[in-house]
C-alpha positions in Angstrom: 97.1 37.5 55.4 93.8 38.4 56.8 94.5 37.5 61.1 97.7 40.0 59.9 95.7 43.3 58.8 92.6 42.5 61.4 96.0 43.3 63.8 97.5 45.6 61.9 93.8 47.6 62.2 93.7 46.9 65.7 97.2 48.2 66.2 95.5 51.5 64.5 91.9 50.7 66.0 91.8 54.9 67.5 93.6 56.5 64.4 90.6 54.3 62.3 88.0 55.8 65.5 89.2 59.2 64.5 89.1 59.4 60.5 86.2 56.6 60.0 84.1 58.3 62.8 83.6 62.4 60.9 83.2 60.4 57.4 80.7 57.7 58.6 78.4 60.5 60.2 79.2 62.8 57.0 75.1 63.0 55.8 73.9 64.2 58.8 75.1 67.7 57.4 75.5 67.1 54.1 71.5 65.8 53.4 69.6 67.5 56.0 71.7 71.1 55.8 70.3 72.4 59.1 71.2 74.0 62.1 70.0 70.9 64.1 71.7 68.5 62.1 75.5 69.9 62.3 75.2 70.8 66.0 73.9 66.9 66.1 77.1 66.3 63.7 79.7 68.1 66.2 77.8 66.1 69.2 77.7 62.3 67.9 81.5 62.1 67.5 82.5 64.4 70.6 80.8 62.0 71.8 82.6 58.7 69.7 85.2 60.3 70.8 85.1 60.6 74.4 83.7 57.2 74.6 86.1 55.6 73.4 89.5 57.9 74.2 90.2 57.8 70.3 91.4 61.8 71.6 92.1 62.9 74.9 89.9 64.2 76.1 90.7 68.1 76.2 90.8 68.2 72.8 88.3 66.2 72.0 86.6 69.3 74.3 88.5 72.1 71.4 86.2 70.2 68.6 83.4 72.6 69.5 85.1 76.4 68.5 86.2 74.2 65.2 82.9 72.8 63.3 80.6 75.5 65.6 82.6 78.4 63.1 82.7 76.5 60.2 79.5 75.4 60.2 78.4 79.1 61.1 75.7 77.9 64.3 78.5 80.4 66.6 81.3 83.4 65.9 84.7 82.4 67.3 84.8 85.0 69.6 81.3 83.8 71.2 82.4 80.0 71.2 85.9 80.6 73.2 83.6 83.4 75.2 82.2 80.3 77.0 85.1 78.7 77.3 85.5 79.8 81.2 83.0 80.9 83.3 82.8 81.0 87.0 83.1 77.0 87.4 86.8 77.3 86.4 87.4 80.5 89.4 86.4 78.1 91.7 88.0 75.6 90.7 91.8 77.1 90.8 90.5 78.7 94.8 89.4 75.0 95.7 93.0 73.2 93.7 95.5 76.2 96.1 93.9 74.7 99.0 94.4 71.0 97.8 97.9 72.1 97.0 98.3 73.7 100.5 97.0 70.4 102.5 98.8 67.7 100.0 102.4 70.1 100.4 101.7 70.1 104.4 100.6 66.5 104.8 97.1 67.4 106.3 95.3 65.1 105.0 97.7 61.8 106.5 97.2 63.2 109.4 93.2 63.7 109.0 92.9 59.8 107.9 95.4 58.7 110.2 93.3 60.2 113.5 89.5 59.1 112.0 91.2 55.1 111.8 92.1 55.6 115.6 88.8 56.5 116.7 87.2 53.4 114.9 89.5 50.7 116.4 91.4 47.8 114.2 88.9 45.4 114.6 88.5 45.1 110.3 85.2 46.1 109.5 85.4 49.5 111.9 89.2 49.8 109.5 86.6 49.6 106.6 84.4 52.2 108.2 87.3 54.1 109.6 89.0 54.4 105.8 86.0 54.9 103.8 85.2 57.7 106.9 88.5 59.3 106.0 88.0 59.3 102.4 84.8 60.4 102.1 86.1 63.3 104.0 88.8 64.6 102.0 86.8 63.9 98.4 84.4 66.3 100.0 87.3 69.2 99.6 90.1 67.1 97.4 89.8 65.2 93.9 89.0 61.4 93.9 91.3 60.5 92.9 93.0 62.9 94.9 91.7 61.0 97.6 92.3 57.3 96.4 96.1 58.0 96.0 96.2 60.0 99.7 94.9 56.9 101.5 96.4 53.7 100.1 99.3 53.6 101.3 98.0 53.9 104.4 95.9 51.3 103.6 98.6 48.7 102.2 100.9 49.5 104.6 98.2 48.0 107.3 97.7 45.3 104.6 101.6 45.3 105.0 101.5 44.2 108.4 98.6 42.1 108.9 100.3 39.6 105.6 102.6 39.9 107.9 102.2 39.0 110.8 102.3 34.7 111.5 99.8 35.1 115.2 99.2 36.6 117.8 102.1 35.2 119.9 105.2 36.5 117.2 103.5 39.7 117.4 103.5 39.6 121.0 107.0 39.0 121.7 107.9 41.7 118.7 105.6 43.9 120.9 108.1 43.0 123.8 111.8 42.9 122.1 110.5 46.5 120.1 111.0 44.9 116.9 109.5 46.8 114.2 108.5 45.9 110.5 111.2 47.4 108.0 107.8 47.0 105.4 106.0 49.4 107.1 107.0 52.4 106.7 105.0 54.9 103.3 107.2 56.6 101.3 106.9 60.2 101.0 106.4 62.5 98.3 108.5 65.0 97.4 106.1 67.5 96.7 101.9 67.6 96.7 99.9 66.4 93.7 102.8 64.2 92.6 100.7 61.2 92.9 97.3 62.9 91.6 96.3 61.2 88.3 94.0 63.2 85.9 90.8 63.4 87.8 89.4 62.4 84.4 90.9 60.4 82.4 89.6 57.2 81.5 92.7 54.1 82.1 94.0 52.9 78.6 96.7 50.9 80.0 97.1 48.2 82.0 96.5 49.0 85.5 99.9 47.9 86.8 101.3 51.3 84.7 99.5 52.8 87.5 101.6 55.1 89.5 100.8 55.9 93.4 103.0 57.0 95.9 103.8 53.5 98.4 107.0 52.5 98.6 108.7 50.7 95.5 109.3 47.0 97.8 106.2 47.6 99.6 104.2 47.1 95.9 105.6 44.1 94.4 105.7 42.1 98.0 102.2 43.0 97.6 102.1 41.2 94.0 103.5 37.2 94.3 101.6 34.9 94.6 100.8 32.7 97.0 101.0 36.5 99.7 97.8 35.7 102.1 98.0 32.7 104.7 93.9 32.0 104.5 90.8 33.3 102.0 89.6 35.0 104.9 92.5 37.4 105.1 92.7 37.8 100.9 89.1 38.7 101.0 89.8 41.5 103.5 92.4 42.9 101.4 89.8 42.5 99.1 87.4 44.7 100.8 89.2 47.1 102.1 90.5 47.9 98.7 87.5 48.3 97.3 86.4 50.5 100.0 88.1 53.1 99.3 87.4 53.0 96.2 83.6 53.5 96.5 83.9 56.0 99.6 85.7 58.4 97.2 83.5 58.2 94.9 80.6 58.5 97.5 82.1 61.3 98.9 83.0 63.6 96.2 79.2 64.2 95.5 78.8 65.7 98.7 79.5 69.1 98.3 79.8 70.9 95.0 83.4 71.0 94.9 83.8 67.8 95.6 83.9 66.7 91.6 83.9 67.7 88.2 80.0 66.6 87.6 78.5 68.4 90.3 81.0 71.6 89.4 79.6 71.3 85.5 76.3 70.9 86.2 76.5 73.9 89.1 77.4 75.8 86.0 75.6 75.1 83.6 72.0 75.9 85.8 74.4 79.4 86.2 74.0 79.5 82.4 70.8 79.1 81.5 69.0 79.8 84.2 70.8 82.1 85.7 67.9 83.6 87.6 67.9 80.4 89.9 69.4 80.8 93.4 68.8 77.2 95.0 71.9 75.0 93.4 74.8 77.0 95.8 76.7 75.6 98.5 74.4 74.8 101.9 70.6 73.5 100.0 73.7 70.9 97.9 75.2 69.9 101.6 71.9 69.6 102.5 70.4 67.3 100.0 73.8 65.4 100.0 75.6 65.3 103.2 72.9 62.6 104.1 72.9 61.2 100.9 76.9 59.9 101.3 75.6 59.3 104.9 73.5 56.7 103.8 75.3 54.7 100.9 78.6 54.9 103.2 76.8 53.4 105.9 74.7 51.3 103.4 77.9 50.1 101.2 79.9 49.5 104.5 77.2 46.9 105.7 77.5 44.9 101.7 81.3 45.1 101.9 81.3 43.8 105.5 78.7 40.7 104.4 80.6 40.2 101.2 83.7 39.6 102.6 84.3 40.3 106.0 81.3 37.8 106.7 78.1 38.6 107.7 78.3 37.9 111.6 77.7 41.8 112.0 78.5 40.5 116.1 82.7 40.7 115.9 82.1 44.8 115.7 81.0 45.1 119.5 84.0 43.2 120.8 85.1 44.5 123.4 89.3 45.0 122.9 90.7 43.0 125.5 89.8 40.3 123.4 91.5 41.8 120.0 93.3 38.5 117.9 97.0 38.9 117.3 96.0 40.8 113.3 94.5 43.1 115.3 97.1 43.8 117.6 99.8 44.6 114.3 96.8 46.5 112.3 97.3 48.6 115.9 100.3 49.2 116.3 101.2 50.3 112.3 98.4 53.0 112.4 99.4 54.1 116.1 102.9 54.1 114.7 102.2 55.9 111.6 100.7 58.8 113.3 103.1 59.2 116.5 105.1 59.8 113.0 103.7 62.9 112.7 104.2 64.3 116.2 102.6 67.2 116.2 100.5 69.7 114.4 102.8 72.2 112.3 101.8 75.3 112.1 101.0 74.5 108.4 98.5 72.4 108.6 96.9 74.0 111.5 96.2 77.1 108.9 96.0 75.0 105.8 92.8 73.4 108.4 92.0 77.5 109.6 91.6 78.1 106.1 89.7 75.3 105.2 87.5 76.3 108.0 87.2 79.1 106.9 86.6 78.4 103.5 84.1 76.0 104.1 81.6 78.0 106.3 82.2 81.2 103.7 80.0 79.3 101.0 78.0 77.3 103.7 76.3 81.0 105.3 77.4 82.7 101.8 73.4 82.4 101.2 72.0 79.5 103.3 68.8 79.9 102.4 67.5 79.4 106.0 69.4 82.8 107.1 70.1 85.8 105.9 73.7 85.2 104.1 77.2 87.2 104.6 76.8 88.2 101.0 73.7 90.1 101.7 74.5 91.5 105.4 78.3 92.8 103.3 77.3 93.6 100.1 72.9 94.6 100.1 73.0 96.5 96.9 74.7 94.0 94.9 74.9 90.6 97.2 74.3 88.9 93.5 77.3 89.0 92.1 78.8 87.2 95.4 79.4 83.8 94.4 81.6 80.5 95.5 83.5 81.6 92.7 84.2 84.7 94.8 85.3 83.0 98.6 87.6 80.1 96.9 89.4 83.1 95.0 90.2 85.1 97.7 91.4 82.4 100.0 93.3 80.7 96.8 95.2 84.2 96.8 96.1 84.1 100.4 98.1 80.6 100.2 100.4 82.7 97.2 100.6 84.9 100.5 100.6 83.5 103.6 104.2 82.8 104.8 105.3 79.2 105.2 106.9 80.0 108.3 107.9 82.6 110.9 109.6 85.6 110.1 113.0 85.7 111.4 114.9 89.3 112.2 118.0 86.8 112.2 118.5 85.6 108.4 122.0 85.2 109.0 121.3 82.5 112.3 117.5 81.5 110.4 119.0 81.2 106.6 115.6 81.0 105.4 113.7 83.4 103.7 110.5 83.8 102.6 108.6 81.0 101.4 104.5 81.2 100.7 102.3 78.6 102.0 102.1 76.9 97.6 103.7 77.7 94.9 103.1 79.0 91.3 104.5 75.9 91.0 103.4 73.3 93.4 99.8 74.9 91.9 100.4 74.0 89.0 101.1 70.8 89.7 97.6 70.1 90.9 95.4 71.9 88.5 94.0 69.2 86.0 94.2 71.6 83.2 92.3 68.9 81.7 88.7 69.2 83.1 89.1 73.2 82.6 89.5 72.6 79.1 86.1 69.1 78.7 83.8 72.1 81.0 85.1 74.7 78.6 83.6 72.6 75.7 81.2 70.9 77.3 79.5 74.1 77.2 80.4 75.5 73.9 79.0 72.4 73.4 75.2 73.4 75.6 75.6 76.5 73.6 75.1 74.8 70.5 72.7 73.1 71.0 70.7 75.6 72.7 71.7 78.3 69.5 71.0 75.8 66.9 67.4 74.1 68.7 69.2 70.9 69.5 68.2 70.7 72.6 64.4 71.7 71.8 64.7 69.4 68.8 65.8 66.0 70.8 63.2 66.8 74.0 59.5 67.1 71.6 61.5 63.5 70.4 61.4 62.2 73.5 58.2 64.1 75.3 56.0 60.9 75.1 58.0 60.5 77.9 55.6 62.3 79.8 52.6 59.9 79.8 55.6 57.9 82.7 55.0 59.3 86.0 57.4 62.0 86.9 59.4 59.8 89.0 59.7 57.0 86.1 61.5 59.4 83.6 64.0 60.4 86.5 64.9 56.8 87.3 65.0 55.4 83.9 67.4 58.8 83.3 69.4 57.4 86.3 70.2 53.9 85.0 70.9 55.3 81.8 73.3 57.0 83.6 74.8 55.5 86.0 75.2 52.7 83.1 77.3 55.2 80.0 79.5 56.2 83.1 81.2 52.9 83.8 82.3 53.6 80.0 82.7 57.4 80.2 84.4 59.7 82.2 81.4 60.9 84.2 82.5 64.8 83.6 82.0 63.8 79.2 78.6 61.9 80.2 76.9 64.8 81.8 78.1 66.8 79.7 76.9 65.0 76.8 73.1 65.3 78.8 73.0 67.8 81.0 72.0 70.3 77.4 69.5 66.7 76.3 67.9 66.2 80.4 67.5 70.2 80.1 65.2 70.7 77.6 63.4 67.3 77.8 62.1 68.6 81.8 60.8 71.9 80.1 58.6 69.8 77.3 57.3 68.1 80.2 57.0 70.8 82.6 59.0 69.5 85.1 61.2 71.7 88.0 64.6 71.3 85.5 66.1 70.3 89.0 64.2 67.7 89.7 65.5 65.4 86.5 69.2 67.7 86.4 70.1 66.9 90.5 69.9 63.1 90.3 71.5 62.4 86.4 74.1 64.8 87.9 75.1 63.1 91.1 74.2 59.5 88.7 76.6 60.4 86.5 79.5 59.8 89.9 78.8 55.9 90.6 80.9 53.7 88.3 81.9 51.5 90.1 82.1 48.0 88.1 85.7 48.7 85.8 88.7 48.9 86.5 88.8 51.3 83.8 85.6 52.9 84.7 87.4 55.5 87.3 90.8 56.5 88.3 90.1 55.4 91.8 89.6 51.7 90.6 92.2 52.5 88.2 95.1 53.5 91.5 92.8 50.8 94.2 92.9 47.7 91.1 96.5 48.6 90.0 97.9 47.6 94.0 97.1 43.9 93.0 94.6 42.9 95.2 91.3 42.2 93.1 89.7 41.3 90.0 87.8 43.2 87.7 84.9 40.3 88.8 85.4 41.5 92.2 84.9 44.8 91.0 82.3 43.4 89.4 80.1 41.5 91.3 80.8 44.4 94.3 80.2 47.3 91.9 76.9 46.2 91.2 75.4 46.3 94.5 76.9 49.3 95.4 75.8 50.7 92.1 71.5 49.9 92.9 72.3 51.4 96.7 73.4 54.9 95.7 70.8 55.2 92.9 68.6 53.8 95.5 69.6 56.8 97.6 69.8 59.8 95.4 66.2 58.8 94.0 65.0 58.6 98.0 66.9 61.5 99.0 65.5 63.6 96.3 61.9 62.8 96.3 61.6 63.2 100.2 63.4 66.7 102.2 64.7 67.2 98.2 61.3 67.9 96.6 60.4 70.8 99.9 63.9 72.0 99.8 64.7 73.2 96.1 60.7 73.5 95.1 60.6 70.1 92.9 57.1 69.8 92.4 56.3 73.1 91.6 57.4 74.4 88.4 59.6 77.6 88.4 59.3 80.6 86.7 62.8 80.7 86.5 62.6 78.4 83.6 61.7 79.5 80.0 58.0 78.3 79.6 57.4 74.7 77.2 54.9 73.5 75.1 52.2 72.2 77.2 52.0 68.1 77.3 50.1 66.2 78.8 51.7 63.9 81.9 51.7 62.5 84.9 53.3 63.8 87.9 52.9 60.9 90.0 
């Protein structure tokens, strides 16, 4: 009887969490009866819901709009005004670009071209796929980048698994025989395979969608499909490299991943006089971090899954094995099938370069930006969101096809580069709501005084060197993001770590930048982020594979961040001085180094 009851309760665990969490935390507002405790109640309930996903993340993000007016912390109109910020405009512009990239297939061309450049040796192949995925992740959602690249990786893996030997491959090359299991299924529309970038995967990993054809996917889920352990290990390494490189590449740019954008908007909202957080400074700091982390991760995965003999990487091309020849063939076939660049791809690529250039040179810091040259009276009014919206709207205006005066012969009416329906399919509305809820929560902690209260409780950390405090914060954040979405994690920690830095009389950026980057380092579990789940669903990996490899990648990435912040990050953001734009905290004894 008890066993049946427990089983039934387990089946309704989410409902129990939704009901019991506020009931158990109710003494906070009822007993203490202060604004700080009422805000703490809201924060704790939202943290539990976000960590367990008992409620959808976006639904949880709406709780401040309900609870803050009831507790008298903020009025309903004040809370509503916090939910939509500059971030949302930037997100809309970036998604317009991503929609065009995916609709016209520019991502496939970029990925395949990069891989053809680096070669077909398993080690170089891994680096090529990692580089292409990381570059894509700089500009589109990490999950979208994985969904773009993984079908190509799977096709290459299938060719390797189906190759029985060098002689057979040479015979196939002579007779022109092709492998029917190699062709990738084209997407019917942009963002068709895009997972929500903040969702946790509560279903079985095999339930995750991706764009590889069903026949090919089924082939990879039968036992005995590997001819040797070496092949199996190589497949594991290739799959893991895609999952990890998407997160590593995403930190390089401000729009590359949700935590970066949440951080930027937090700085704009709570430290409006801080001008050092811009696209140019961010890429100067984080692009080298990504390159260092990507190379070290490649070495780590090569050592774990391909072997420690790195001399094979420099073997002459004439000494290729049959399987390497097969790999080269499938990549060349896929690339040749694309044909020459279409006008739509050229336009999308040009807009991509233009958007990135305008971001970099708007206010680069080392020279006068274009915003100051063309709008000297109100240069501060122009932001990265202004650029994103300008070019994003252009995608709805520019014709996708060359105008024709002979409509009867052409039969084609005006069509823009993207449609609103296609944009809606790509737009992560859940991210927009989650970020808005995070802003509301952060504003509530500030108005109620909770953030200052927590910062004072943590003030004993001031006796530690700053780098030790930052390291502790990075380790905590990296641990939490393994079981919670990266956007939810940074939303919880920003309102705490910002005031903590102020109370320690430390530049808030010194605390917030590394912890923001560390929220993207969720590598241990298939459920840690959607990218991991997509890769896991292809059937080549076990959970222990991810845990063993992920521990090393976590260490690499955290150390790379700490190294960057304490070297070129200090002069770039003046991290060794307490800035005028930060609020003056109470004096605290602390050690800087």
